[in-house]
LOZA-640706 format. One record per residue: residue number from 1; residue in three letters; x, y, z of N, C-alpha, C, CB in turn. Coordinates in Angstrom, 2 decimals, decimal comma, m for minus. Atoms other than C-alpha are relative to their C-alpha. Glycine has a CB too. Layout:
BEGIN
   num   residuo      n_px      n_py      n_pz     ca_px     ca_py     ca_pz      c_px      c_py      c_pz     cb_px     cb_py     cb_pz
   NUM       ALA         X         Y         Z         X         Y         Z         X         Y         Z         X         Y         Z
...
//
This chain:
BEGIN
   num   residuo      n_px      n_py      n_pz     ca_px     ca_py     ca_pz      c_px      c_py      c_pz     cb_px     cb_py     cb_pz
     1       UNK      0,88      1,05     m0,46     22,78    181,77    m82,94      0,46     m1,31     m0,60     m1,48      0,30     m0,36
     2       UNK     m0,47      1,26      0,53     23,95    178,18    m83,29     m1,06     m0,71     m0,82      0,47     m0,90      1,12
     3       UNK      0,90      0,79      0,85     22,45    175,95    m85,93     m0,63     m1,11      0,82      0,75     m0,58     m1,21
     4       UNK      0,69      1,08     m0,68     19,93    173,35    m84,82      0,35     m1,36     m0,57     m1,48      0,22     m0,06
     5       UNK     m0,28      1,23      0,73     21,62    170,66    m86,95      0,15     m1,23      0,88      1,23      0,17     m0,80
     6       UNK     m0,12      1,15     m0,88     22,33    168,45    m83,94     m1,22     m0,11      0,91      1,29      0,09      0,83
     7       UNK      1,18     m0,02     m0,84     18,98    169,27    m82,34     m1,22     m0,48     m0,77     m0,24      1,39      0,54
     8       UNK      1,26      0,42      0,60     15,62    167,72    m82,97     m1,14      0,74      0,68     m0,18     m1,54      0,11
     9       UNK      1,16     m0,73     m0,49     12,31    169,47    m82,59     m1,25     m0,82     m0,27     m0,11      1,40     m0,67
    10       UNK      1,29      0,67      0,14      9,02    167,69    m81,96     m1,08      1,07     m0,03     m0,25     m1,01      1,16
    11       UNK      1,16     m0,88      0,10      5,99    169,63    m83,13     m1,24     m0,86      0,19     m0,04      0,77     m1,38
    12       UNK      1,22      0,76     m0,28      2,80    168,27    m81,60     m1,16      0,86     m0,48     m0,13     m0,35      1,53
    13       UNK      1,07     m0,77      0,63     m0,03    169,47    m83,81     m1,34     m0,54      0,51      0,08     m0,08     m1,57
    14       UNK      1,26      0,42     m0,60     m3,37    169,36    m82,02     m1,21      0,72     m0,57      0,05      0,21      1,48
    15       UNK      1,11     m0,83      0,46     m5,47    171,98    m83,78     m0,71     m0,63     m1,19      0,50      1,38     m0,38
    16       UNK      0,80      0,35      1,16     m8,29    171,06    m86,08      0,19      1,12     m1,01     m1,53     m0,20      0,38
    17       UNK     m0,34     m1,06      0,94     m7,24    172,92    m89,22     m1,19      0,73     m0,59      0,80     m0,56     m1,11
    18       UNK      1,16     m0,61      0,63    m10,78    173,79    m90,19     m0,85      0,80      0,97     m0,84     m1,06     m0,64
    19       UNK      0,74     m0,78     m0,99    m11,80    175,76    m87,11      0,38      1,48     m0,02      0,24     m0,57      1,38
    20       UNK     m0,44     m1,40      0,00     m9,73    178,95    m87,37      1,27      0,13     m0,82      0,22      0,51      1,43
    21       UNK     m1,18     m0,27      0,82     m6,85    180,58    m89,19      1,31     m0,33      0,71     m0,01      1,44     m0,43
    22       UNK     m1,22      0,24     m0,76     m4,35    179,79    m86,43      0,74     m1,24     m0,51     m0,33     m0,16      1,49
    23       UNK     m0,64      1,22      0,47     m3,68    176,37    m87,98      1,06      0,28     m1,05     m1,04     m0,95     m0,56
    24       UNK     m1,04     m0,36      0,97     m1,70    178,11    m90,72      1,34      0,24      0,67     m0,41      1,23     m0,78
    25       UNK     m1,24     m0,27     m0,74      0,85    179,06    m88,07      0,79     m1,29      0,23     m0,31      0,67      1,34
    26       UNK     m0,69      1,27     m0,22      1,65    175,36    m87,56      1,05     m0,25     m1,08     m1,00     m1,16      0,03
    27       UNK     m0,95      0,24      1,08      3,26    175,01    m90,97      1,07      1,09     m0,03     m0,73     m0,05     m1,36
    28       UNK     m0,99     m1,08     m0,03      4,98    178,39    m90,59      1,09     m0,30      1,04     m0,67      1,35      0,33
    29       UNK     m0,98      0,36     m1,04      6,65    177,20    m87,37      0,90     m1,13     m0,50     m0,71     m0,42      1,30
    30       UNK     m0,79      1,11      0,54      7,74    173,97    m89,07      0,99      0,49     m1,05     m0,93     m1,08     m0,61
    31       UNK     m0,91     m0,55      1,01      9,23    175,93    m91,98      1,13      0,80      0,64     m0,78      0,89     m0,98
    32       UNK     m1,04     m0,76     m0,70     11,09    178,23    m89,58      1,01     m0,96      0,64     m0,62      0,92      1,09
    33       UNK     m0,91      0,99     m0,59     12,53    175,19    m87,77      0,88     m0,63     m1,08     m0,80     m1,10      0,73
    34       UNK     m0,79      0,56      1,11     13,64    173,77    m91,13      1,11      0,98     m0,40     m0,90     m0,30     m1,22
    35       UNK     m1,00     m1,01      0,35     15,42    177,04    m91,89      1,14      0,06      1,02     m0,65      1,36     m0,12
    36       UNK     m1,01      0,01     m1,06     17,29    176,67    m88,58      0,70     m1,35      0,12     m0,64      0,36      1,33
    37       UNK     m0,66      1,31      0,10     18,44    173,15    m89,53     m0,34     m0,97      1,12      1,47      0,20     m0,02
    38       UNK      0,44      0,99     m0,98     16,48    171,30    m86,87     m0,41     m1,28     m0,72     m1,16      0,54      0,85
    39       UNK      0,65      1,24      0,43     15,60    167,65    m87,37     m1,43      0,13      0,51      0,74     m1,32      0,56
    40       UNK      1,39     m0,28     m0,36     11,82    167,94    m87,39     m0,79     m1,29      0,07     m0,64      0,97     m1,01
    41       UNK      0,91      1,12     m0,19      9,42    165,37    m86,03     m1,37      0,60      0,26      0,47     m0,95      1,19
    42       UNK      1,32     m0,60     m0,10      5,77    166,26    m86,52     m1,00     m1,08      0,40     m0,42      0,68     m1,35
    43       UNK      0,97      0,95     m0,55      3,05    164,52    m84,53     m1,40      0,60     m0,12      0,34     m0,35      1,48
    44       UNK      1,37     m0,46      0,18     m0,50    165,09    m85,78     m0,90     m0,83      0,89     m0,44     m0,08     m1,49
    45       UNK      0,93      0,70     m0,88     m3,08    164,24    m83,16     m1,43      0,25     m0,48      0,17      0,45      1,48
    46       UNK      1,40     m0,13      0,40     m6,69    163,56    m84,08     m0,18      0,56     m1,40     m0,73      0,87      0,99
    47       UNK      0,33     m0,58      1,31     m8,23    165,52    m86,93      1,04      0,95     m0,55     m1,30      0,71      0,10
    48       UNK     m1,02     m0,93      0,50     m5,20    167,78    m87,18      0,73     m0,56     m1,21      1,02      0,33      1,10
    49       UNK     m0,65      0,61      1,17     m3,83    165,29    m89,75     m0,62      0,50     m1,30     m0,09     m1,54      0,08
    50       UNK      0,64     m0,52      1,21     m6,31    166,85    m92,18      0,71      1,24     m0,55     m1,45      0,33      0,28
    51       UNK     m0,82     m1,07      0,55     m3,84    169,73    m92,50      0,80     m0,50     m1,19      0,93      0,57      1,07
    52       UNK     m0,77      0,58      1,09     m2,06    167,34    m94,86     m0,86     m0,41     m1,19      0,77     m1,20      0,50
    53       UNK      0,88      0,39      1,10     m5,11    166,76    m97,07      0,36      0,80     m1,25     m1,48      0,23      0,38
    54       UNK     m0,39     m0,63      1,26     m4,29    167,49   m100,70     m1,08      0,94     m0,53      0,30     m1,06     m1,05
    55       UNK      1,08     m0,91      0,38     m7,64    169,24   m101,08     m0,82      0,30      1,24     m0,89     m0,62     m1,14
    56       UNK      0,87     m0,30     m1,13    m10,10    170,92    m98,79     m1,00     m1,13      0,19     m0,73      1,34     m0,20
    57       UNK      0,95      1,06     m0,29    m12,33    168,41    m97,07     m1,27      0,58      0,62      0,62     m1,04      0,93
    58       UNK      1,14     m0,65     m0,63    m14,80    170,94    m95,69     m0,16      1,37     m0,66      0,19      0,12      1,56
    59       UNK      0,18     m1,31      0,65    m16,34    173,95    m97,45      0,28      1,19      0,91     m1,39      0,10     m0,53
    60       UNK     m0,29     m1,07     m0,95    m15,78    175,99    m94,28      1,50      0,13      0,29     m0,75     m0,25      1,30
    61       UNK     m1,44     m0,03     m0,28    m12,02    175,39    m94,39      0,58      1,38     m0,23      0,74     m1,02     m0,86
    62       UNK     m0,66     m1,29      0,14     m9,91    178,45    m93,89      1,40     m0,12     m0,57      0,06      0,69      1,34
    63       UNK     m1,29      0,20      0,65     m6,77    176,91    m95,39     m0,23     m0,02     m1,51      0,68     m1,32      0,47
    64       UNK      0,17      0,07      1,44     m6,22    177,32    m99,12     m0,03     m1,45     m0,47      1,11      0,76     m0,71
    65       UNK      0,04      1,36      0,56     m6,95    174,28   m101,28      1,42     m0,50     m0,21     m0,79     m0,03     m1,32
    66       UNK     m1,31      0,59      0,20     m4,01    171,91   m101,34      1,10      0,78      0,70      0,31     m0,11     m1,47
    67       UNK     m1,00     m0,79     m0,74     m2,08    173,79    m98,64      1,29     m0,79      0,03     m0,49      0,34      1,45
    68       UNK     m1,11      0,88      0,30      1,12    172,29    m99,94      1,33      0,35      0,68      0,20     m0,01     m1,45
    69       UNK     m1,25     m0,36     m0,66      3,73    174,00    m97,78      0,53     m1,16      0,85     m0,19      1,24      0,88
    70       UNK     m0,46      1,16     m0,77      3,80    170,89    m95,58      0,85     m0,91     m0,87     m1,21     m0,79      0,55
    71       UNK     m0,70      0,93      0,89      4,96    168,88    m98,60      1,42      0,45     m0,31     m0,77     m0,15     m1,30
    72       UNK     m1,35     m0,49      0,28      8,05    171,08    m99,00      0,99     m0,32      1,12     m0,04      1,49     m0,24
    73       UNK     m0,89      0,21     m1,15      9,44    170,21    m95,56      1,08     m1,07     m0,21     m0,82     m0,38      1,19
    74       UNK     m1,06      1,01      0,17     11,26    166,96    m96,49      1,15      0,46     m0,89     m0,59     m1,26     m0,56
    75       UNK     m1,07     m0,54      0,85     13,21    168,91    m99,13      0,85      1,02      0,75     m0,60      0,65     m1,25
    76       UNK     m0,68     m1,07     m0,73     14,22    171,52    m96,55      0,74     m0,49      1,24     m0,99      1,05      0,40
    77       UNK     m0,58      0,47     m1,27     15,08    169,46    m93,47     m0,28     m1,49      0,16     m0,58      0,80      1,21
    78       UNK      0,25      1,39     m0,40     15,31    165,98    m92,01     m1,34     m0,01      0,72      1,17     m0,58      0,92
    79       UNK      1,36     m0,08     m0,51     11,58    165,52    m91,44     m0,66     m1,37      0,01     m0,82      0,97     m0,84
    80       UNK      0,86      1,19     m0,08      9,42    162,65    m90,23     m1,34      0,45      0,56      0,65     m1,12      0,90
    81       UNK      1,35     m0,40     m0,36      5,67    162,88    m89,83     m0,75     m1,22      0,52     m0,75      0,62     m1,22
    82       UNK      0,72      1,09     m0,66      3,46    160,78    m87,57     m1,46      0,39      0,24      0,68     m0,37      1,32
    83       UNK      1,40     m0,17     m0,38     m0,26    160,34    m86,92     m0,49     m1,31      0,57     m0,88      0,46     m1,22
    84       UNK      0,58      1,20     m0,56     m2,46    157,90    m85,11     m0,60     m0,86     m1,12     m1,07      0,35      1,05
    85       UNK      0,46      0,92      1,04     m3,37    154,82    m87,16     m1,49      0,18     m0,30      0,27     m1,44      0,41
    86       UNK      1,45     m0,12      0,24     m7,11    155,32    m86,68     m0,33      1,20     m0,86     m0,74      0,08      1,32
    87       UNK      0,26     m1,18      0,83     m6,91    158,78    m88,24      0,54     m0,19     m1,41      0,62      1,24      0,63
    88       UNK     m0,48      0,34      1,34     m4,82    157,51    m91,13     m1,00     m0,91     m0,70      1,39     m0,67      0,06
    89       UNK      1,04      0,87      0,56     m7,45    154,81    m91,64     m1,21      0,84     m0,42     m0,43     m1,07      1,02
    90       UNK      1,11     m0,90      0,34    m10,13    157,52    m91,58      0,27      0,74     m1,30     m0,25      1,01      1,15
    91       UNK     m0,36     m0,73      1,22     m8,29    159,52    m94,24     m0,09     m0,92     m1,22      1,43      0,58      0,11
    92       UNK      0,04      0,94      1,12     m7,90    156,47    m96,44     m1,44     m0,38     m0,35      0,81     m1,26      0,34
    93       UNK      1,39      0,39      0,24    m11,53    155,39    m96,03     m0,81      1,15     m0,61     m0,65     m0,45      1,31
    94       UNK      0,72     m1,18      0,51    m12,68    158,95    m96,81      0,54      0,47     m1,35      0,09      1,14      1,00
    95       UNK     m0,58     m0,38      1,28    m10,47    159,18    m99,89      0,84      1,25      0,04     m1,08      0,18     m0,99
    96       UNK     m0,85     m1,19     m0,12     m8,29    161,99    m98,55      1,44     m0,37     m0,28     m0,13      0,64      1,40
    97       UNK     m1,41      0,21      0,33     m4,88    161,98   m100,20      0,83      0,95      0,86      0,27      0,23     m1,53
    98       UNK     m0,87     m0,84     m0,83     m2,16    163,23    m97,86      1,19      0,47     m0,82      0,48     m0,78      1,26
    99       UNK     m1,05     m0,64      0,79      0,55    165,54    m99,17      1,39     m0,59      0,19      0,05      1,44      0,34
   100       UNK     m1,31      0,56     m0,29      3,43    163,60    m97,65     m0,16     m1,31      0,74      0,87      0,99      0,82
   101       UNK      0,11      1,27     m0,73      4,19    160,18    m96,18     m0,14      0,25      1,50      1,23     m0,88     m0,28
   102       UNK      0,26     m0,12     m1,43      2,90    159,76    m92,64      0,14     m1,39      0,61     m1,42      0,59      0,28
   103       UNK     m0,20      1,26     m0,71      4,01    157,04    m90,24     m1,04     m0,14      1,11      1,44     m0,08      0,58
   104       UNK      1,01      0,25     m1,03      1,45    155,46    m87,94      0,65     m0,35      1,33     m0,95     m1,12     m0,44
   105       UNK     m0,40      0,31     m1,37      2,00    155,41    m84,18     m1,25      0,03      0,87      1,08      1,01      0,53
   106       UNK      1,10     m0,15     m0,95     m0,37    154,77    m81,31      0,38      1,11      0,98     m0,31     m1,37      0,75
   107       UNK     m0,24     m1,13     m0,91     m0,69    157,37    m78,56      1,22     m0,18      0,89     m1,22      0,22      0,86
   108       UNK     m1,16      0,25     m0,88      1,87    155,75    m76,25      1,30      0,09     m0,78     m0,12     m1,40      0,66
   109       UNK     m1,20     m0,07      0,84      4,39    155,37    m79,09      0,32      1,46     m0,35     m0,17     m0,83     m1,28
   110       UNK     m0,22     m1,42      0,28      3,90    159,04    m79,97      0,69      0,68      1,17     m1,33      0,70     m0,30
   111       UNK     m0,59     m0,64     m1,18      4,66    160,14    m76,42      1,46     m0,41      0,18     m0,80     m0,35      1,26
   112       UNK     m1,39      0,46     m0,12      7,80    157,99    m76,28      0,87      0,66     m1,07      0,09     m1,54     m0,11
   113       UNK     m0,77     m0,55      1,11      8,92    159,29    m79,65      0,30      1,48      0,19     m0,75     m0,21     m1,31
   114       UNK     m0,28     m1,44     m0,13      8,48    163,00    m78,97      0,87      0,30      1,21     m1,29      0,79      0,09
   115       UNK     m0,87     m0,21     m1,16     10,21    162,65    m75,61      1,47     m0,21     m0,34     m0,40     m0,94      1,14
   116       UNK     m1,38      0,22      0,41     13,33    161,54    m77,47      0,59      1,22     m0,72      0,08     m1,22     m0,90
   117       UNK     m0,49     m1,22      0,68     13,59    164,97    m79,16      0,60      0,96      1,02     m1,14      0,69     m0,78
   118       UNK     m0,63     m0,99     m0,88     15,72    167,76    m77,74     m0,95      1,11      0,44      1,19      0,62     m0,70
   119       UNK      0,95     m1,07     m0,26     12,87    170,28    m77,92     m1,39     m0,47     m0,41      0,39      1,30     m0,76
   120       UNK      1,38      0,37      0,31      9,09    169,88    m77,91     m0,85      1,26      0,04     m0,54     m1,08      1,00
   121       UNK      0,90     m1,14      0,07      6,49    172,44    m78,95     m1,39     m0,52     m0,35      0,49      1,05     m1,05
   122       UNK      1,39      0,41      0,25      2,75    171,74    m78,66     m0,74      1,19     m0,59     m0,70     m0,51      1,32
   123       UNK      0,74     m1,06      0,70      0,63    173,73    m81,07     m1,49     m0,29     m0,02      0,52      0,17     m1,43
//
């Protein structure tokens, strides 16, 4: 199987991480892509950006506290992370520290950006 080193993968994360256990699969897919040497572009839409919260923000959360696997991605692969500005503002206003740097894009910029990737996977 050829390496993904010349390929980029857009992961569009749409799931609210505090609704079910499936959100854990998002980071597992990103880690698998890193192992295959893809350039990874992660697009968090809406509340899904809370997957990057350094601590649980809801007592009903099904993710472990400080689910830090996301933070390991930049060490494993060429990774850039994006979210909508309004949700980054929400995180900041609420005092939620994010585990990794996140770049702000509006919805139209997100769509243009993920279309530039070789592969796109909506989760």
